[in-house]
C-alpha positions as CSV (number, residue, x, y, z in Angstrom):
1,X,39.3,15.8,87.8
2,X,37.6,19.1,88.3
3,X,35.2,20.1,85.5
4,X,37.2,23.2,84.6
5,X,40.4,21.3,84.5
6,X,38.8,18.6,82.3
7,X,37.5,21.2,79.9
8,X,40.8,22.9,79.6
9,X,42.5,19.6,79.0
10,X,40.0,18.8,76.2
11,X,40.6,22.3,74.7
12,X,44.3,21.9,74.8
13,X,44.1,18.5,73.1
14,X,41.9,19.9,70.4
15,X,44.2,22.9,69.8
16,X,47.2,20.5,69.6
17,X,45.3,18.3,67.0
18,X,44.5,21.4,64.9
19,X,48.1,22.5,65.1
20,X,49.5,19.2,63.8
21,X,46.8,18.9,61.1
22,X,47.6,22.5,59.9
23,X,51.3,21.8,59.9
24,X,50.7,18.6,57.8
25,X,48.6,20.5,55.3
26,X,51.3,23.2,55.0
27,X,54.0,20.6,54.5
28,X,52.1,18.9,51.8
29,X,51.5,22.2,50.0
30,X,55.2,22.9,50.2
31,X,56.1,19.6,48.7
32,X,53.7,20.2,45.8
33,X,55.3,23.5,45.0
34,X,59.0,22.5,45.3
35,X,60.8,21.4,42.1
36,X,61.7,17.7,41.9
37,X,65.0,16.6,43.3
38,X,67.6,15.4,40.8
39,X,67.2,11.8,42.1
40,X,63.5,11.9,41.3
41,X,64.0,13.3,37.8
42,X,66.5,10.6,37.0
43,X,64.3,7.8,38.5
44,X,61.3,8.9,36.5
45,X,63.3,9.0,33.3
46,X,65.1,5.7,33.8
47,X,62.7,3.5,35.8
48,X,59.2,4.8,35.1
49,X,58.6,4.9,31.3
50,X,54.8,4.8,31.6
51,X,55.0,8.5,32.8
52,X,55.2,9.4,29.1
53,X,51.7,8.0,28.4
54,X,49.9,9.3,31.5
55,X,47.9,12.5,30.7
56,X,49.8,15.6,31.9
57,X,47.2,16.7,34.5
58,X,47.2,13.2,36.0
59,X,51.0,13.0,35.9
60,X,51.3,16.2,37.8
61,X,49.1,15.0,40.6
62,X,50.8,11.6,40.6
63,X,54.2,13.1,41.3
64,X,52.8,15.3,44.0
65,X,51.1,12.4,45.8
66,X,54.2,10.3,45.4
67,X,56.4,13.0,47.1
68,X,53.9,13.2,50.0
69,X,54.0,9.4,50.4
70,X,57.8,9.5,50.4
71,X,57.8,12.2,53.1
72,X,55.2,10.7,55.4
73,X,55.8,7.0,55.3
74,X,58.7,5.3,57.1
75,X,61.1,3.4,54.8
76,X,63.4,0.6,56.1
77,X,66.2,-1.2,54.4
78,X,66.1,-5.0,55.2
79,X,67.9,-8.2,54.4
80,X,71.1,-6.5,53.3
81,X,69.5,-3.9,51.1
82,X,72.1,-1.2,51.0
83,X,70.3,2.1,51.5
84,X,66.9,3.9,51.1
85,X,67.8,6.6,48.6
86,X,65.7,9.2,46.8
87,X,65.6,6.9,43.8
88,X,64.2,4.0,45.9
89,X,61.4,6.2,47.3
90,X,60.6,7.7,43.9
91,X,60.2,4.3,42.1
92,X,58.0,2.8,44.9
93,X,55.9,5.9,45.6
94,X,55.2,6.7,42.0
95,X,53.7,3.3,41.5
96,X,51.8,3.4,44.8
97,X,50.5,6.9,43.9
98,X,49.1,5.6,40.6
99,X,46.3,3.7,42.5
100,X,45.1,6.8,44.4
101,X,45.8,9.7,42.0
102,X,42.1,10.0,41.1
103,X,40.7,8.1,44.1
104,X,38.5,10.5,46.1
105,X,39.2,10.8,49.9
106,X,42.1,8.4,49.7
107,X,44.0,10.0,52.7
108,X,47.3,8.8,51.4
109,X,46.9,5.1,52.6
110,X,45.9,6.1,56.1
111,X,46.8,2.7,57.8
112,X,50.2,2.4,56.2
113,X,53.1,3.4,58.3
114,X,56.1,1.5,57.1
115,X,57.5,0.3,53.8
116,X,60.2,-2.4,54.1
117,X,62.5,-3.0,51.2
118,X,64.5,-6.2,50.6
119,X,67.0,-6.6,47.7
120,X,65.2,-9.7,46.3
121,X,62.7,-12.4,47.3
122,X,62.5,-12.8,51.1
123,X,61.3,-15.5,53.5
124,X,57.9,-15.6,55.1
125,X,58.1,-14.3,58.7
126,X,55.0,-16.2,59.7
127,X,52.9,-13.1,60.1
128,X,52.1,-12.6,56.5
129,X,48.7,-11.3,55.6
130,X,48.6,-11.0,51.8
131,X,51.4,-11.0,49.3
132,X,52.9,-12.3,46.1
133,X,54.6,-15.6,46.4
134,X,57.7,-16.5,44.3
135,X,57.6,-20.2,45.2
136,X,54.1,-21.1,46.5
137,X,54.3,-23.3,49.6
138,X,58.0,-22.6,50.2
139,X,57.7,-19.3,52.0
140,X,59.6,-17.1,49.6
141,X,57.9,-13.9,48.6
142,X,58.2,-10.8,46.5
143,X,55.8,-8.7,48.4
144,X,53.5,-8.6,51.4
145,X,50.8,-6.3,52.8
146,X,50.0,-6.3,56.5
147,X,46.8,-5.0,58.1
148,X,49.0,-3.8,60.9
149,X,50.4,-1.0,58.7
150,X,53.3,-2.3,56.7
151,X,54.1,-3.1,53.0
152,X,57.1,-5.3,52.3
153,X,58.7,-5.3,48.8
154,X,61.4,-6.9,46.8
155,X,63.4,-4.1,45.2
156,X,64.3,-6.3,42.3
157,X,60.5,-6.8,41.6
158,X,59.7,-3.2,42.2
159,X,62.1,-2.1,39.5
160,X,60.9,-4.8,37.1
161,X,57.3,-3.8,37.6
162,X,58.1,-0.1,37.0
163,X,60.0,-0.7,33.8
164,X,57.8,-3.4,32.3
165,X,54.4,-1.7,32.2
166,X,52.7,-4.1,29.8
167,X,53.2,-7.6,31.2
168,X,50.4,-7.6,33.8
169,X,52.9,-8.1,36.7
170,X,53.6,-5.4,39.2
171,X,54.3,-6.2,42.8
172,X,54.0,-2.6,44.0
173,X,50.5,-2.2,42.5
174,X,49.6,-5.6,43.9
175,X,50.5,-4.8,47.5
176,X,49.1,-1.3,47.5
177,X,45.8,-2.6,46.1
178,X,45.8,-4.8,49.2
179,X,46.3,-1.7,51.4
180,X,43.2,-0.2,49.8
181,X,41.3,-3.4,50.4
182,X,42.5,-3.4,54.1
183,X,41.4,0.2,54.9
184,X,38.0,-1.0,56.2
185,X,39.7,-3.8,58.2
186,X,38.8,-6.8,56.1
187,X,40.9,-8.0,53.2
188,X,38.0,-9.4,51.2
189,X,38.4,-7.9,47.7
190,X,36.0,-5.1,48.4
191,X,37.6,-1.7,49.0
192,X,35.6,1.3,50.3
193,X,33.1,2.3,47.6
194,X,30.9,5.4,47.1
195,X,27.5,4.0,48.1
196,X,25.2,1.0,48.5
197,X,24.5,0.8,44.7
198,X,28.2,0.7,44.0
199,X,28.7,-2.2,46.5
200,X,25.9,-4.2,45.0
201,X,27.3,-3.7,41.5
202,X,30.9,-4.5,42.7
203,X,29.7,-7.7,44.4
204,X,27.9,-8.9,41.3
205,X,30.6,-8.2,38.8
206,X,33.6,-9.3,41.0
207,X,32.0,-12.5,42.3
208,X,31.1,-13.6,38.8
209,X,34.5,-12.8,37.3
210,X,36.3,-14.4,40.3
211,X,34.3,-17.6,40.0
212,X,34.9,-17.8,36.3
213,X,38.6,-17.1,36.9
214,X,38.8,-20.0,39.4
215,X,37.1,-22.3,36.9
216,X,39.6,-21.3,34.2
217,X,42.6,-21.9,36.5
218,X,41.3,-25.2,37.8
219,X,40.4,-26.4,34.4
220,X,43.9,-25.9,33.1
221,X,43.0,-26.4,29.5
222,X,43.3,-23.9,26.7
223,X,45.2,-20.6,26.8
224,X,46.4,-19.2,30.1
225,X,44.0,-16.5,31.4
226,X,44.8,-12.8,31.1
227,X,44.5,-12.3,34.8
228,X,47.3,-13.9,36.8
229,X,46.2,-17.4,38.1
230,X,47.3,-16.3,41.6
231,X,44.1,-14.4,41.6
232,X,42.2,-17.7,42.0
233,X,43.6,-18.0,45.6
234,X,40.8,-15.9,47.2
235,X,38.8,-12.7,46.4
236,X,41.4,-10.4,48.0
237,X,44.1,-11.7,45.7
238,X,41.7,-11.5,42.7
239,X,41.2,-7.8,43.4
240,X,45.0,-7.3,43.7
241,X,45.9,-9.1,40.4
242,X,42.9,-7.6,38.6
243,X,44.3,-4.2,39.6
244,X,47.7,-5.2,38.2
245,X,46.1,-6.2,34.9
246,X,44.0,-3.0,34.9
247,X,47.1,-0.8,35.0
248,X,49.4,-3.0,32.9
249,X,47.2,-4.6,30.3
250,X,44.2,-2.2,30.2
251,X,43.3,-2.7,26.6
252,X,43.2,-6.5,26.9
253,X,41.3,-6.4,30.1
254,X,38.7,-4.1,28.6
255,X,38.3,-6.4,25.6
256,X,38.1,-9.7,27.5
257,X,36.4,-8.6,30.7
258,X,34.5,-5.3,29.9
259,X,32.4,-5.3,33.0
260,X,35.3,-5.9,35.3
261,X,37.3,-3.2,33.5
262,X,34.4,-0.8,34.0
263,X,34.2,-1.5,37.7
264,X,37.9,-0.8,38.1
265,X,37.7,2.3,35.9
266,X,34.9,3.7,38.0
267,X,36.7,2.8,41.3
268,X,40.1,4.2,40.4
269,X,38.7,7.1,38.4
270,X,41.1,6.3,35.6
271,X,40.8,4.9,32.0
272,X,44.3,3.6,31.2
273,X,43.1,1.8,28.1
274,X,42.8,5.3,26.5
275,X,46.3,6.4,27.4
276,X,48.4,6.5,24.3
C-alpha cells in the first residue's frame, strides 16, 4: 500500500471512531435527559423498594446508568421466557447499576455484551465460568457470568433479589460483581483498584476474611455465617457473595467484618449501612 493511501486509511478510521464515540456520548446524554417510561416507573415502584432509601443524588445517577445499560446491552429471552419488556430491563439494570453508580471509570461493564434471561433455574451448558448454583453438583443454576461477555439470569431470582433487599441474596448483584472481577481477564476476586497500595490492602483483608470464612463453613458448628457459605468455593465467589452481603445486609457486615466492609465501601464508593 502506498504511504499516502495508508495515511488516508488511518485518518478515515480515526474519524470514524470519533464519530461513533461522539454519537454514543450524545445518545447517553439524551437518555439521561428524557423522562422515565411508564414501564420503568411501575417497575421501580413495584419491584425495587430499596430505591426509597438510596440518597436522592445517588438514585438519580443510578437510574441514568440503568437506562444506558438497558439501551446498550443486548437482551435475549431464553428457555421459554416470554418477552424482554421495559420492566424486565428496568429490574435487571437498576440492580446492575447499583454496583457501578459511584465506581470511577466503570465504562458501563465494558466486556458485557449480552444478558440472557430464563424464567427460572436453568441447566449448565458446560461452558459456565462463575455463577450461583441452585443444586450444587446437579447442573442447575440461577445465574452465570461468562468472561466471553454474557450474563445469564433466572428472572424468578432477579425479581426476588430486587424485592427482598435485606436477606443477603441477590443473583443480579452476584453475577455483575463477577463481571467487575472479570474486566481484567482473571476472575480471582480482585477487581481493578486505584493503585498498588489499594491492591496490597485488598489482598491482606480479603485473603484473611476468605480463609476465616472457609474455616467457618468447613467447621460446620455454631451459627451459620453472615456471608453465604457459597463464598467458600473460591476467592472469586467470595468477592461476589461479599458484595451481595454489602448491599443487602450492610449493617450486619459492618458489625461482624468491619475491615471487609471498609474495603467494599472504598471500592464501590458507597456506604449502604448509612442509608435509612
